[in-house]
Wavefront OBJ file of the C-alpha trace (Angstrom):
o trace
v 10.590 -30.268 28.495
v 12.287 -32.557 31.021
v 15.928 -33.311 30.384
v 17.070 -36.891 30.772
v 20.651 -37.704 31.643
v 22.931 -40.104 33.474
v 25.116 -38.964 36.357
v 28.840 -39.444 35.928
v 30.353 -41.982 38.303
v 33.359 -39.798 39.251
v 32.292 -36.161 39.097
v 29.413 -36.154 41.572
v 30.049 -33.137 43.811
v 29.472 -29.472 43.034
v 26.628 -26.969 42.765
v 27.215 -26.356 39.038
v 26.954 -29.199 36.550
v 27.863 -29.744 32.910
v 25.577 -31.754 30.629
v 27.483 -33.488 27.844
v 26.260 -33.936 24.287
v 25.858 -37.661 24.973
v 23.624 -37.146 28.020
v 25.953 -37.377 31.014
v 25.834 -34.884 33.916
v 29.170 -34.035 35.517
v 29.198 -31.866 38.638
v 31.973 -29.283 38.948
v 33.571 -28.823 42.390
v 33.687 -25.215 43.591
v 37.481 -25.077 43.545
v 37.539 -25.926 39.830
v 34.963 -23.369 38.750
v 37.550 -20.576 38.741
v 39.312 -22.245 35.789
v 36.677 -21.082 33.317
v 35.030 -17.700 32.795
v 31.786 -19.386 31.776
v 31.736 -21.457 34.960
v 32.482 -18.409 37.108
v 29.619 -16.512 35.500
v 27.100 -19.340 35.864
v 24.329 -18.881 38.474
v 24.199 -21.222 41.486
v 22.859 -24.712 40.798
v 23.124 -24.144 37.049
v 23.088 -27.037 34.605
v 25.085 -25.921 31.583
v 24.764 -27.648 28.239
v 28.345 -28.252 27.162
v 29.398 -28.577 23.492
v 31.428 -31.691 24.220
v 31.135 -35.383 24.976
v 31.389 -36.816 28.466
v 34.890 -38.110 27.676
v 36.030 -34.598 26.760
v 34.426 -33.090 29.873
v 36.226 -35.649 32.035
v 39.488 -34.612 30.371
v 38.659 -30.968 31.078
v 37.888 -31.519 34.773
v 40.957 -33.718 35.245
v 43.081 -31.015 33.624
v 41.584 -28.329 35.870
v 42.173 -30.500 38.927
v 45.720 -31.685 38.198
v 46.957 -28.607 36.313
v 48.931 -30.939 34.059
v 48.436 -32.549 30.674
v 50.218 -35.088 28.501
v 49.408 -35.113 24.803
v 48.318 -38.457 23.409
v 46.663 -38.672 19.998
v 45.974 -35.241 18.524
v 42.486 -36.427 17.518
v 41.656 -36.906 21.211
v 43.110 -33.527 22.149
v 41.198 -31.585 19.483
v 37.737 -31.662 21.132
v 39.367 -30.739 24.448
v 41.094 -27.717 22.921
v 37.849 -26.615 21.294
v 35.969 -26.924 24.579
v 38.610 -25.077 26.588
v 38.467 -22.232 24.067
v 34.644 -22.181 24.065
v 34.459 -22.134 27.869
v 37.116 -19.417 28.132
v 39.781 -21.176 30.199
v 43.020 -19.514 29.012
v 45.250 -20.854 31.800
v 44.242 -24.431 30.978
v 44.766 -23.752 27.286
v 48.362 -22.692 27.970
v 48.980 -25.984 29.790
v 47.763 -27.889 26.730
v 49.848 -25.764 24.350
v 52.961 -26.400 26.450
v 52.286 -30.152 26.270
v 51.971 -29.918 22.492
v 55.322 -28.115 22.269
v 56.970 -30.856 24.326
v 55.511 -33.509 21.993
v 57.069 -31.880 18.932
v 60.491 -33.132 19.968
v 59.724 -36.829 20.339
v 56.299 -37.460 18.819
v 55.813 -34.984 15.990
v 52.526 -34.997 14.107
v 51.007 -32.519 11.677
v 47.947 -32.763 13.893
v 49.805 -30.339 16.184
v 49.261 -27.661 13.538
v 45.517 -28.398 13.574
v 45.556 -28.053 17.366
v 47.322 -24.706 17.028
v 44.582 -23.560 14.669
v 41.842 -24.740 17.049
v 43.540 -22.802 19.851
v 44.023 -19.782 17.561
v 47.714 -19.788 18.427
v 49.947 -18.604 15.557
v 52.906 -18.816 17.959
v 52.401 -22.559 18.410
v 51.907 -22.929 14.648
v 55.337 -21.360 14.125
v 56.845 -23.872 16.557
v 55.187 -26.703 14.596
v 56.566 -25.318 11.325
v 60.108 -25.210 12.731
v 59.817 -28.771 14.064
v 58.561 -30.046 10.707
v 61.192 -28.506 8.428
v 63.292 -31.612 7.835
v 60.566 -34.215 8.185
v 59.120 -36.296 5.374
v 56.211 -38.680 5.176
v 56.960 -42.378 5.508
v 54.662 -45.249 4.644
v 52.535 -44.551 7.710
v 50.878 -41.315 8.736
v 48.600 -40.806 5.741
v 50.771 -38.419 3.724
v 52.388 -39.053 0.335
v 55.554 -41.067 1.074
v 58.737 -39.090 0.483
v 57.032 -35.686 0.411
v 58.048 -33.008 2.901
v 55.545 -32.836 5.759
v 54.915 -29.124 5.097
v 54.396 -29.617 1.340
v 50.609 -29.376 0.798
v 50.760 -31.803 -2.139
v 51.701 -34.498 0.372
v 49.224 -33.714 3.120
v 46.975 -36.501 4.404
v 43.214 -36.212 3.978
v 42.715 -35.290 7.643
v 44.570 -32.010 7.077
v 42.045 -30.973 4.432
v 39.047 -32.185 6.406
v 39.952 -30.889 9.875
v 42.258 -27.894 9.558
v 40.452 -24.533 9.146
v 40.783 -23.499 5.514
v 42.368 -20.127 6.195
v 45.136 -21.743 8.284
v 45.827 -24.414 5.657
v 45.926 -21.712 2.982
v 48.406 -19.600 4.978
v 50.757 -22.553 5.488
v 50.500 -23.664 1.848
v 51.111 -20.178 0.496
v 54.081 -19.601 2.842
v 55.538 -22.932 1.695
v 55.148 -21.935 -1.957
v 56.567 -18.426 -1.807
v 59.275 -18.490 0.880
v 62.789 -18.390 -0.543
v 65.759 -18.893 1.740
v 69.158 -17.317 1.054
v 72.416 -18.655 2.440
v 72.773 -17.896 6.126
v 69.069 -17.263 6.709
v 66.971 -19.231 9.203
v 64.423 -21.138 7.109
v 62.167 -21.828 10.079
v 61.992 -18.164 11.049
v 61.327 -17.061 7.470
v 58.641 -19.674 6.874
v 56.988 -18.987 10.222
v 56.963 -15.235 9.630
v 55.537 -15.713 6.133
v 52.817 -17.960 7.553
v 51.779 -15.375 10.158
v 51.790 -12.587 7.587
v 49.592 -14.504 5.139
v 47.264 -15.604 7.958
v 46.785 -12.037 9.172
v 46.065 -10.794 5.661
v 43.584 -13.593 4.979
v 41.707 -13.021 8.236
v 41.402 -9.244 7.841
v 37.677 -8.530 7.809
v 36.282 -6.322 5.016
v 34.293 -3.253 6.122
v 30.587 -3.844 6.635
v 28.403 -2.589 3.805
v 25.515 -0.223 4.508
v 22.004 -1.062 3.343
v 21.223 0.398 -0.086
v 19.201 -0.025 -3.274
v 20.732 -1.624 -6.328
v 21.289 0.921 -9.103
v 20.072 -1.348 -11.924
v 17.169 -3.309 -10.471
v 14.838 -0.520 -9.385
v 11.387 -1.555 -10.674
v 9.444 -4.734 -10.107
v 6.779 -6.400 -7.981
v 9.210 -8.413 -5.861
v 11.740 -6.955 -3.425
v 14.820 -9.067 -2.752
v 17.214 -7.974 -0.007
v 20.641 -9.589 -0.192
v 22.436 -10.912 2.876
v 24.691 -7.834 2.775
v 21.786 -5.395 2.721
v 21.239 -4.465 -0.937
v 17.628 -4.245 -2.160
v 16.619 -5.425 -5.652
v 13.189 -4.620 -7.126
v 12.547 -7.416 -9.618
v 9.766 -8.220 -12.120
v 7.753 -11.156 -10.843
v 7.937 -13.189 -14.033
v 11.721 -13.631 -13.737
v 11.461 -15.382 -10.386
v 8.286 -17.312 -11.211
v 10.034 -18.732 -14.268
v 13.121 -19.620 -12.235
v 11.878 -21.774 -9.361
v 8.790 -23.671 -8.151
v 9.585 -22.393 -4.646
v 9.065 -18.808 -5.796
v 5.910 -19.814 -7.641
v 4.522 -21.338 -4.443
v 5.327 -18.144 -2.550
v 3.386 -16.118 -5.087
v 0.377 -18.448 -4.991
v -0.077 -18.380 -1.216
v 0.902 -14.764 -0.519
v -1.565 -11.914 -0.013
v 0.679 -9.246 -1.549
v 3.898 -8.689 -3.498
v 6.582 -10.903 -1.886
v 9.526 -9.406 -0.075
v 12.422 -11.779 0.551
v 15.296 -11.101 2.913
v 18.173 -13.483 2.249
v 20.493 -14.444 5.098
v 23.271 -16.641 3.684
v 26.219 -14.290 3.146
v 28.076 -16.877 1.066
v 25.481 -17.601 -1.618
v 22.909 -14.795 -1.245
v 25.090 -11.671 -1.371
v 24.512 -8.725 -3.693
v 27.113 -9.842 -6.296
v 25.467 -13.269 -6.470
v 21.974 -11.789 -6.888
v 23.296 -9.502 -9.655
v 24.755 -12.530 -11.406
v 21.493 -14.422 -10.932
v 19.452 -11.648 -12.513
v 21.974 -11.218 -15.325
v 21.792 -14.959 -15.938
v 17.998 -15.274 -16.008
v 17.611 -12.261 -18.320
v 20.434 -13.018 -20.780
v 20.911 -16.779 -20.417
v 24.646 -16.187 -20.063
v 27.082 -16.232 -17.158
v 29.548 -13.985 -19.066
v 32.358 -15.964 -17.488
v 35.021 -14.887 -19.965
v 33.951 -11.260 -20.463
v 36.543 -9.036 -18.738
v 34.145 -6.084 -18.514
v 31.702 -8.073 -16.382
v 32.375 -8.166 -12.630
v 31.260 -11.768 -12.206
v 33.890 -14.421 -11.575
v 33.811 -18.141 -10.990
v 33.631 -17.737 -7.221
v 30.347 -15.893 -7.780
v 29.328 -18.662 -10.186
v 30.075 -21.260 -7.501
v 27.833 -19.346 -5.105
v 25.186 -19.039 -7.819
v 24.966 -22.785 -8.469
v 24.559 -23.339 -4.732
v 21.811 -20.704 -4.725
v 20.069 -22.423 -7.636
v 20.293 -25.785 -5.892
v 18.952 -24.353 -2.626
v 15.966 -22.764 -4.359
v 15.296 -25.861 -6.520
v 15.963 -24.155 -9.858
v 16.989 -27.383 -11.610
v 16.897 -26.326 -15.292
v 18.812 -23.126 -14.574
v 21.389 -25.088 -12.547
v 21.989 -27.534 -15.408
v 22.351 -24.682 -17.882
v 24.868 -22.886 -15.633
v 27.013 -26.016 -15.262
v 26.977 -26.562 -19.026
v 28.291 -23.030 -19.545
v 31.072 -23.617 -17.019
v 32.081 -26.832 -18.789
v 32.183 -25.127 -22.203
v 34.182 -22.183 -20.883
v 36.728 -24.564 -19.355
v 36.999 -26.578 -22.588
v 37.753 -23.386 -24.537
v 40.294 -22.151 -21.994
v 38.088 -19.148 -21.198
v 38.152 -19.679 -17.454
v 40.418 -21.055 -14.741
v 40.088 -24.840 -14.564
v 40.632 -24.841 -10.798
v 37.786 -22.398 -10.166
v 35.578 -24.360 -12.543
v 36.528 -27.392 -10.423
v 35.230 -25.549 -7.342
v 31.923 -24.916 -9.102
v 31.535 -28.601 -10.007
v 32.609 -29.753 -6.540
v 30.067 -27.468 -4.870
v 27.206 -29.444 -6.410
v 29.115 -32.744 -6.668
v 28.938 -32.971 -10.460
v 31.152 -36.040 -10.966
v 31.145 -35.863 -14.772
v 32.295 -32.239 -14.852
v 34.959 -32.916 -12.204
v 36.388 -35.763 -14.281
v 36.461 -33.572 -17.385
v 38.278 -30.786 -15.540
v 41.041 -32.866 -13.933
v 41.875 -34.196 -17.395
v 43.272 -30.680 -18.018
v 46.422 -31.567 -16.115
v 48.462 -28.765 -17.709
v 46.276 -25.788 -16.694
v 48.099 -22.807 -15.151
v 47.109 -19.615 -13.335
v 47.079 -16.808 -15.945
v 48.762 -13.418 -15.648
v 45.388 -11.892 -14.724
v 45.197 -14.069 -11.604
v 44.866 -12.026 -8.398
v 44.867 -14.711 -5.683
v 46.504 -17.888 -6.980
v 50.212 -17.970 -7.859
v 50.624 -16.721 -11.431
v 52.302 -19.294 -13.696
v 51.861 -22.177 -11.260
v 49.712 -25.196 -12.019
v 46.141 -24.747 -10.853
v 46.329 -28.227 -9.334
v 49.344 -27.419 -7.131
v 47.811 -26.945 -3.652
v 50.649 -24.640 -2.616
v 49.476 -22.210 -5.322
v 45.752 -22.313 -4.537
v 43.868 -19.158 -3.573
v 42.246 -18.873 -0.171
v 38.812 -19.649 -1.636
v 39.904 -23.158 -2.662
v 40.897 -23.933 0.927
v 37.779 -22.455 2.500
v 35.059 -23.278 -0.042
v 35.906 -26.500 -1.863
v 34.516 -29.651 -0.158
v 37.520 -31.162 1.680
v 37.347 -34.630 0.119
v 37.605 -33.156 -3.386
v 40.431 -30.803 -2.417
v 42.295 -33.642 -0.709
v 41.910 -35.932 -3.712
v 43.255 -33.435 -6.234
v 46.114 -32.326 -3.945
v 47.195 -35.899 -3.366
v 46.965 -36.676 -7.081
v 49.279 -33.737 -7.729
v 51.756 -35.002 -5.152
v 51.677 -38.618 -6.350
v 52.261 -37.754 -10.011
v 54.857 -35.020 -9.583
v 57.836 -35.652 -11.815
v 56.104 -38.387 -13.784
v 56.552 -38.302 -17.549
v 53.095 -39.874 -17.844
v 51.307 -37.292 -15.669
v 48.722 -36.525 -18.401
v 47.469 -40.097 -18.149
v 48.109 -40.717 -14.454
v 46.706 -37.526 -12.930
v 42.963 -38.217 -13.555
v 43.374 -41.800 -12.315
v 45.174 -40.626 -9.171
v 42.363 -38.148 -8.546
v 39.706 -40.868 -8.756
v 41.753 -43.091 -6.421
v 41.885 -40.247 -3.944
v 38.107 -39.919 -4.030
v 37.698 -43.636 -3.388
v 40.089 -43.533 -0.424
v 38.166 -40.522 0.874
l 1 2 3 4 5 6 7 8 9 10 11 12 13 14 15 16 17 18 19 20 21 22 23 24 25 26 27 28 29 30 31 32 33 34 35 36 37 38 39 40 41 42 43 44 45 46 47 48 49 50 51 52 53 54 55 56 57 58 59 60 61 62 63 64 65 66 67 68 69 70 71 72 73 74 75 76 77 78 79 80 81 82 83 84 85 86 87 88 89 90 91 92 93 94 95 96 97 98 99 100 101 102 103 104 105 106 107 108 109 110 111 112 113 114 115 116 117 118 119 120 121 122 123 124 125 126 127 128 129 130 131 132 133 134 135 136 137 138 139 140 141 142 143 144 145 146 147 148 149 150 151 152 153 154 155 156 157 158 159 160 161 162 163 164 165 166 167 168 169 170 171 172 173 174 175 176 177 178 179 180 181 182 183 184 185 186 187 188 189 190 191 192 193 194 195 196 197 198 199 200 201 202 203 204 205 206 207 208 209 210 211 212 213 214 215 216 217 218 219 220 221 222 223 224 225 226 227 228 229 230 231 232 233 234 235 236 237 238 239 240 241 242 243 244 245 246 247 248 249 250 251 252 253 254 255 256 257 258 259 260 261 262 263 264 265 266 267 268 269 270 271 272 273 274 275 276 277 278 279 280 281 282 283 284 285 286 287 288 289 290 291 292 293 294 295 296 297 298 299 300 301 302 303 304 305 306 307 308 309 310 311 312 313 314 315 316 317 318 319 320 321 322 323 324 325 326 327 328 329 330 331 332 333 334 335 336 337 338 339 340 341 342 343 344 345 346 347 348 349 350 351 352 353 354 355 356 357 358 359 360 361 362 363 364 365 366 367 368 369 370 371 372 373 374 375 376 377 378 379 380 381 382 383 384 385 386 387 388 389 390 391 392 393 394 395 396 397 398 399 400 401 402 403 404 405 406 407 408 409 410 411 412 413 414 415 416 417 418 419 420 421
């Protein structure tokens, strides 16, 4: 297949070229190729598809040529940082990070924290935290006016939509739990707490070995979860569940064997919950002896939507709504379930429970705190909830804090946040 592109008017000399996502070819002079490991490793006369626009590639080549950078809008810097990281140019990345540090003094923006996350630089994030300590949102900038810049209940929507969830979670949790005694450096304490929470959240669990499930050992179908657990399942359960599975059975020449690949919604715990659900009709949300929790339920409803199991999906959402009404489950995690499939009616019903709190059995959220307080949210809320829903509920919490009429105002503030988007 022949590639079509337009040659850049400025960058016209060099044996290696970069092809931008918007179809512009930029040639890289030999003296600039040493700036990036990927460029150094490229064969002669290579045309490399670059994960960036022509504007970003021009920024990159100008940076490599001048060895200097001045930060403008953080939104313009973000694609450059991402490209520099992807093309393995650490010396250029340090130049950008130094420019961001300089900007913190005269032109602070919370976008600098997002840039630190894109660069995977906890050290820069700590500098941003120190610079932001005494700052509050005004009537411009997108945050809730009067709220501290680091307070997650005042964050603008772009923080939820653009910042990696694990970084936002680490900052929010550090903000919630850090206590400063007289004589202590608040910036140092908050920065250290942020790095500690970030490291804990990013610690990878050990990889699971392939195995057979101990319960589901007999059946015509073999399902292999994304984490390598095999389930032998009676055919009628799956044929009843989804027309997709029925089609597979009708066109196949033998017993189907499915290997799932989505580690978020097709893991062994989710398949166990699925099979429990289709055999009993219950999610067992409030039963303490059952291992399933609402994060598994959230994954399950996404699984059911993916595999077009409409009646089962509706039944699962109804059970979540009833459990929330009876106080049998955490309203915030039920909110995540509803947000995953964009069930507007269930979302509205859940935010009406303005006085819901994390129970003593909570293992990830902050026990005793409101489930709507973003500083108390568990990591899963930051990484799994669609950003526009998370932003709307966080802002509603910030706007109604201290109001004697919060019960009435909170749902309305949430809906306003969704409309603003």
